[in-house]
C-alpha positions as CSV (number, residue, x, y, z in Angstrom):
1,X,6.6,-3.6,11.4
2,X,4.0,-1.6,13.2
3,X,0.7,-0.6,11.6
4,X,1.4,3.1,12.5
5,X,5.0,4.2,13.0
6,X,4.9,7.1,15.5
7,X,8.6,7.9,14.7
8,X,7.9,8.5,11.0
9,X,8.6,12.1,10.0
10,X,5.1,12.5,8.7
11,X,3.7,12.3,12.2
12,X,6.2,14.9,13.6
13,X,3.6,17.9,13.5
14,X,1.1,17.5,16.3
15,X,-1.9,18.4,14.1
16,X,-1.2,15.4,11.8
17,X,-1.2,13.0,14.8
18,X,-4.5,14.5,16.1
19,X,-6.0,14.5,12.6
20,X,-5.1,10.8,12.3
21,X,-6.9,10.1,15.6
22,X,-9.9,12.4,15.1
23,X,-10.8,11.5,11.5
24,X,-11.8,7.8,12.2
25,X,-13.2,8.8,15.6
26,X,-15.5,11.3,14.0
27,X,-16.5,8.8,11.3
28,X,-17.3,6.2,13.9
29,X,-19.7,8.7,15.5
30,X,-21.3,9.4,12.1
31,X,-21.7,5.6,11.5
32,X,-23.3,5.1,14.9
33,X,-25.7,8.0,14.3
34,X,-26.7,6.6,10.9
35,X,-27.4,3.1,12.3
36,X,-24.3,1.1,11.4
37,X,-22.9,-0.2,14.6
38,X,-20.5,-2.6,12.9
39,X,-18.8,0.1,10.9
40,X,-18.8,2.4,14.0
41,X,-16.9,-0.3,16.0
42,X,-14.4,-0.7,13.2
43,X,-13.7,3.0,12.8
44,X,-13.8,3.5,16.6
45,X,-11.2,0.8,17.0
46,X,-9.0,2.4,14.3
47,X,-9.2,5.8,16.1
48,X,-8.5,4.2,19.4
49,X,-5.5,2.4,18.1
50,X,-4.2,5.6,16.5
51,X,-4.7,7.4,19.8
52,X,-2.9,4.7,21.7
53,X,0.1,4.8,19.3
54,X,0.3,8.4,18.3
55,X,-0.8,10.3,21.4
56,X,-0.2,8.1,24.5
57,X,2.7,6.0,23.3
58,X,4.7,8.6,21.5
59,X,8.3,8.6,22.7
60,X,9.9,12.0,22.9
61,X,6.7,13.9,22.4
62,X,6.9,17.6,22.2
């Protein structure tokens, strides 16, 4: 069972896929600016994984 299922109906609208990617990415930047590199890496990894699964790896995108 994947952590994020790109074929789930919830992720059908593109704005939800992008929001799922950008929210942890933005939070990673916030954590880095406030001096918490560990949390920044954690949220950056979550955003990167979401980008990989939802944007790059989406089958039948469109």
